[in-house]
C-alpha positions as CSV (number, residue, x, y, z in Angstrom):
1,M,38.2,59.9,93.0
2,N,37.3,60.6,96.8
3,H,33.5,58.9,96.1
4,D,36.0,55.5,96.2
5,G,34.3,54.0,93.3
6,S,31.0,54.2,95.0
7,A,27.7,55.6,93.1
8,E,26.0,55.8,96.4
9,R,28.9,57.8,98.0
10,A,29.4,60.3,94.9
11,L,25.4,61.1,95.3
12,S,25.9,61.8,98.9
13,M,28.9,63.9,98.3
14,V,27.0,66.0,96.2
15,R,24.7,66.7,98.6
16,L,27.3,67.7,101.2
17,A,28.8,69.9,98.7
18,A,25.8,72.0,98.3
19,S,25.5,72.3,101.9
20,A,29.0,73.6,102.0
21,G,28.3,76.4,99.8
22,V,29.9,75.6,96.6
23,H,28.8,76.5,92.8
24,A,29.8,73.6,91.2
25,V,31.0,69.9,91.7
26,K,33.3,68.1,89.1
27,F,34.0,64.8,88.5
28,Q,36.5,62.3,86.5
29,Y,35.6,60.2,83.6
30,F,38.3,57.5,82.7
31,R,38.8,53.9,82.1
32,A,41.8,52.7,83.7
33,E,43.1,50.2,80.9
34,M,42.3,53.1,78.3
35,L,44.5,55.5,80.4
36,M,47.3,53.4,81.5
37,S,50.0,51.7,79.5
38,G,51.9,48.8,80.6
39,A,54.9,51.5,81.4
40,S,52.4,53.4,83.8
41,R,53.6,53.7,87.4
42,L,52.4,55.2,90.3
43,A,53.0,59.0,91.3
44,T,54.9,59.1,94.6
45,Y,52.2,60.9,96.5
46,Q,50.0,57.8,95.2
47,A,52.6,55.1,96.6
48,A,52.6,57.1,99.8
49,A,48.9,56.6,100.2
50,G,49.4,53.2,100.1
51,E,48.6,52.2,96.4
52,R,50.6,49.3,94.5
53,D,49.4,49.0,91.1
54,P,48.1,52.3,88.8
55,V,45.8,50.3,87.1
56,A,44.3,48.5,89.8
57,M,43.9,51.9,91.7
58,L,42.2,53.3,89.0
59,K,39.8,50.3,87.9
60,R,38.8,50.6,91.6
61,L,37.8,54.2,91.2
62,E,36.0,54.0,88.2
63,L,32.1,55.2,87.7
64,S,30.2,54.4,84.7
65,I,28.7,57.0,82.6
66,D,25.2,56.4,83.9
67,E,26.3,56.7,87.3
68,L,27.8,60.2,86.5
69,G,24.6,61.2,84.9
70,A,22.9,60.5,88.3
71,C,25.0,62.8,89.7
72,V,24.7,65.6,87.4
73,E,20.6,65.2,87.6
74,L,21.3,65.4,91.4
75,A,23.7,68.6,91.1
76,H,21.2,70.3,88.9
77,E,18.0,69.5,91.2
78,L,20.4,71.2,94.1
79,G,21.1,74.3,91.7
80,L,25.0,73.4,91.0
81,H,26.8,73.2,87.8
82,A,28.3,70.1,86.7
83,I,31.7,69.6,85.2
84,V,33.8,66.6,84.1
85,T,37.3,66.1,83.3
86,V,37.6,63.6,80.6
87,F,40.8,61.6,80.3
88,S,40.6,59.4,77.2
89,L,39.8,60.5,73.5
90,P,37.6,57.5,73.0
91,L,35.4,58.6,75.8
92,V,34.6,61.9,74.6
93,A,31.6,60.7,72.9
94,M,30.1,58.8,75.6
95,A,30.8,62.1,77.8
96,A,28.6,63.9,75.5
97,R,25.6,61.7,76.5
98,V,25.3,63.4,79.9
99,P,24.1,67.5,80.0
100,W,27.5,68.7,81.4
101,D,27.6,72.3,82.0
102,A,31.1,72.4,81.2
103,Y,34.2,70.5,80.8
104,K,37.5,70.3,82.1
105,T,40.9,69.0,80.8
106,A,43.6,67.9,83.5
107,S,46.9,69.5,83.8
108,P,48.9,66.5,82.4
109,D,46.6,66.8,79.2
110,I,48.0,70.4,78.1
111,V,50.0,68.5,75.4
112,H,47.2,66.3,74.5
113,R,45.7,68.1,71.2
114,P,43.2,65.4,70.2
115,L,41.8,65.3,73.4
116,L,41.8,69.0,73.8
117,E,40.3,69.8,70.2
118,A,37.7,66.8,70.6
119,V,36.5,68.2,74.1
120,C,36.3,71.8,72.7
121,A,34.2,70.4,70.0
122,L,31.4,69.9,72.1
123,G,30.6,73.2,72.5
124,R,30.5,73.8,75.9
125,P,32.8,76.1,78.2
126,L,36.1,74.4,78.7
127,I,38.5,74.9,81.8
128,I,42.1,73.9,81.2
129,S,44.4,73.2,84.1
130,S,48.2,74.2,83.6
131,G,49.9,72.6,86.7
132,A,53.5,71.4,85.8
133,S,53.2,73.3,82.3
134,E,55.7,75.7,80.9
135,P,54.5,79.0,79.6
136,G,55.3,78.1,75.9
137,E,53.1,74.6,76.1
138,I,50.2,77.0,77.6
139,T,50.1,79.5,74.9
140,R,50.6,76.4,72.3
141,A,47.6,74.8,73.6
142,L,45.5,78.0,73.5
143,G,46.4,78.7,70.2
144,W,45.1,74.9,69.0
145,L,41.6,76.3,70.4
146,S,41.8,79.8,68.8
147,A,38.5,79.5,67.6
148,A,36.9,79.0,70.8
149,R,38.7,81.4,73.2
150,D,35.4,83.1,74.4
151,R,34.4,79.9,76.1
152,V,37.9,78.7,77.4
153,A,39.5,79.6,81.1
154,L,42.6,78.4,82.4
155,L,43.6,77.4,86.1
156,Q,46.9,78.2,87.7
157,C,47.8,74.9,89.4
158,V,50.7,73.0,91.4
159,S,50.8,69.2,90.3
160,S,51.8,68.3,93.9
161,Y,49.3,66.5,96.5
162,P,49.3,68.3,98.8
163,T,51.0,71.3,97.4
164,P,53.0,73.3,100.7
165,M,51.8,76.8,101.2
166,D,55.1,78.0,100.4
167,S,54.8,76.6,96.9
168,A,51.5,77.6,96.2
169,E,52.4,79.9,93.2
170,L,49.8,82.1,93.7
171,G,51.6,84.9,91.8
172,G,51.2,82.5,88.6
173,I,47.8,83.9,88.6
174,G,48.6,87.3,87.5
175,A,51.4,85.8,85.1
176,L,48.7,83.5,83.4
177,G,46.6,86.6,83.2
178,D,49.8,88.6,81.5
179,L,50.3,85.8,79.1
180,V,46.8,85.2,77.7
181,D,43.7,87.1,77.3
182,V,41.3,84.4,79.1
183,P,39.8,83.9,82.4
184,I,42.3,82.8,85.1
185,G,41.3,80.5,87.9
186,Y,43.4,78.6,90.3
187,S,43.2,74.7,91.1
188,D,44.6,74.8,94.9
189,H,45.9,71.7,96.1
190,T,47.2,73.0,99.5
191,P,46.2,71.8,102.9
192,S,44.7,75.2,103.6
193,D,40.9,76.3,103.8
194,R,42.3,79.9,103.1
195,T,44.4,79.5,100.1
196,G,41.2,80.3,97.9
197,M,40.4,83.7,99.9
198,L,44.2,84.5,98.7
199,A,43.7,83.5,95.2
200,A,40.5,85.0,94.7
201,A,42.3,88.6,96.1
202,A,45.1,87.7,93.5
203,G,42.5,87.8,90.7
204,A,41.0,83.9,90.6
205,T,37.7,84.1,89.1
206,I,37.2,80.2,89.5
207,L,38.5,78.4,92.3
208,E,38.7,74.2,92.2
209,K,39.4,72.3,95.2
210,H,39.6,68.7,96.2
211,F,36.5,67.6,98.5
212,T,36.2,64.2,100.3
213,H,33.8,62.7,103.1
214,D,36.9,61.6,105.3
215,M,40.7,63.3,105.2
216,S,41.5,60.0,106.7
217,A,40.1,57.4,104.1
218,L,42.2,55.2,102.2
219,G,42.9,56.5,98.9
220,P,45.2,58.6,96.7
221,D,43.4,62.0,97.0
222,H,41.8,62.3,100.4
223,A,44.7,63.7,102.4
224,A,44.8,66.4,99.9
225,S,41.0,67.6,100.0
226,L,38.8,69.2,102.3
227,E,35.9,68.0,104.2
228,A,32.5,69.6,104.3
229,G,33.2,71.8,107.1
230,A,36.3,73.0,106.1
231,M,35.0,73.4,102.5
232,R,32.3,75.8,103.8
233,R,35.2,78.0,105.5
234,Y,36.8,77.7,102.2
235,C,34.1,79.3,100.3
236,D,33.2,81.8,102.7
237,A,37.0,83.2,103.1
238,A,37.3,82.9,99.1
239,R,34.3,85.2,98.9
240,L,35.7,87.9,101.5
241,G,39.0,87.4,99.1
242,W,36.8,88.3,96.1
243,Q,35.1,91.3,97.5
244,A,38.8,92.5,98.6
245,R,39.8,92.0,94.9
246,Q,36.7,94.2,93.9
247,R,37.4,96.9,96.2
248,K,40.9,97.0,94.8
249,T,39.6,97.1,91.2
250,A,37.4,99.5,92.0
251,G,40.0,102.4,92.7
252,A,41.7,104.2,95.3
253,G,38.8,106.8,95.4
254,R,36.5,104.5,97.0
255,A,36.0,104.9,100.6
256,V,36.9,101.8,102.8
257,D,36.6,101.5,106.4
258,A,39.4,100.8,108.5
259,R,38.5,97.3,109.3
260,L,38.7,96.4,105.7
261,A,41.6,98.4,104.5
262,R,43.6,96.4,107.5
263,F,41.8,93.1,105.8
264,D,43.1,94.4,102.4
265,G,46.5,95.1,103.3
266,V,47.0,91.8,105.4
267,L,46.1,90.0,101.8
268,D,48.1,92.1,100.0
269,A,51.5,91.5,102.2
270,E,50.8,87.7,102.1
271,L,50.2,87.8,98.4
272,A,53.7,89.9,98.0
273,T,55.8,86.8,99.0
274,F,54.8,84.9,95.7
275,E,56.6,85.7,92.7
276,R,54.4,86.7,89.6
277,V,55.7,83.9,87.3
278,K,54.4,80.6,85.9
279,R,57.0,77.7,85.9
280,V,57.3,74.1,86.8
281,L,58.5,73.6,90.4
282,D,60.6,70.3,91.4
283,I,57.8,68.9,93.3
284,E,55.7,68.9,90.2
285,R,58.1,67.0,87.9
286,D,57.2,63.4,89.1
287,V,53.6,63.9,88.1
288,R,54.4,65.5,85.0
289,T,56.2,62.3,83.8
290,V,53.9,59.7,85.0
291,S,50.4,61.7,84.2
292,R,51.0,62.8,81.0
293,Q,49.9,60.8,78.2
294,S,52.2,59.5,75.1
295,I,51.1,58.3,71.6
296,V,51.2,54.5,72.4
297,A,51.2,51.2,70.4
298,A,47.5,50.1,70.2
299,R,49.0,46.6,69.1
300,D,51.9,44.7,68.5
301,L,53.5,46.3,65.2
302,P,56.3,44.5,63.3
303,R,59.5,46.2,62.1
304,G,59.0,48.0,58.9
305,H,55.2,48.8,59.3
306,R,53.9,52.0,58.7
307,L,51.6,53.8,61.0
308,T,48.2,54.5,60.4
309,E,45.8,56.1,63.2
310,A,44.8,52.6,63.9
311,D,48.1,51.7,65.0
312,V,48.4,54.3,67.8
313,C,46.4,55.4,70.8
314,F,47.2,57.9,73.9
315,K,48.2,56.5,77.4
316,R,50.4,57.2,80.4
317,P,52.8,57.7,81.1
318,G,54.8,60.9,79.4
319,T,57.7,59.1,78.6
320,G,56.9,58.7,74.6
321,L,56.4,60.9,71.7
322,A,53.7,63.7,72.9
323,P,50.1,63.4,71.8
324,F,50.5,66.9,69.8
325,E,53.0,65.0,67.6
326,L,50.5,63.0,66.2
327,A,51.1,64.6,62.7
328,R,54.6,63.9,62.3
329,V,54.5,60.2,63.7
330,L,51.4,58.8,61.2
331,G,53.1,57.5,58.0
332,R,56.4,56.7,59.5
333,V,58.0,53.2,59.6
334,V,58.8,51.4,62.6
335,V,62.2,50.4,63.0
336,R,62.0,47.4,65.3
337,P,59.1,45.6,66.4
338,L,57.1,47.3,69.3
339,T,54.6,45.4,71.6
340,S,51.3,46.6,72.2
341,D,50.7,49.2,75.0
342,T,54.3,50.4,74.6
343,P,55.1,54.0,74.1
344,L,56.6,55.5,70.6
345,T,59.6,57.0,70.8
346,S,61.8,59.1,68.2
347,A,64.2,55.8,68.1
348,D,61.2,53.5,67.4
349,L,60.7,55.4,63.8
350,A,62.7,55.8,60.7
351,P,63.3,59.4,59.8
352,A,60.5,61.4,58.2
353,G,62.3,62.1,55.0
354,A,62.5,58.4,54.2
355,E,59.0,57.8,53.9
356,G,57.2,61.1,52.6
357,G,54.5,63.1,54.1
358,P,52.6,61.8,56.7
359,G,49.0,63.1,56.0
360,A,47.8,63.1,59.6
361,K,44.3,64.2,60.7
362,F,45.6,66.3,63.1
363,A,47.9,68.2,61.0
């Protein structure tokens, strides 16, 4: 979002990112009305940044697919990979018009089976972020994509913007490695330019860090991002952390000079302060609720109506039935009138046994 909705600034930031030594730039592709229902609200950190309305905020920050395509073209000219996070199911086909090197799904969409499957079906590498997710939610999502596990990676993440260093949960990198057999990375929302070094030393093979032209600019994400100079230091430090990781995996018999041994020991001591566990922290619960998507009424629905795919869509917040529950929702009867853009809950639907099988596409 830190291009502030300006295509010119987005291009400028691609150039800045290249000068900072990154390997890839990642964008977000969304449409405010497609993502936010009438029940949506701002996350606490967004309100603290001065935002007043969630739809207006996102509307201001949209880029068109053609504007994103120009950013991808520039990234490729500069020798960078280009990645995109797609937030809504109807945008997946549009996103595929652009030659992205990989796709990513945001942490809240770990429960969005239709979106995960649609993005995965594009055949490119897929990076899945796991902020505010329980281990069972993560393994369930990877189970949906089992046929494509050879091109799926997972990011440990704390969905708090910014994340305090004592809540960075770097031990979650190893915990996810114990849980699933895919490459593990780290999506870093801490304010530090050295967290990537620690994450790489802990085994992260992918690092994601928010990037901005000005940390003091108005907007929801600038304060939790790094400017170009700090990003350069971040990249350099991360490579030192990765080298330390490789020395460790090379085995105790390999000779390492005293200076490097002391450096590796400092990293190990700092990493030892983080518990090797994947969990949802209290500081993530607001974003977990606000930013997950629900099954939402796509139009006004009368009492007694039997739901079809045309009657529903997926939008924030996560206060209704989760998208992966679509299979048990289609074919159910609505027990009270529902207004368009309302998240569906179990209380809105007659028991499944009263209507027979749902016959859902995503069964």
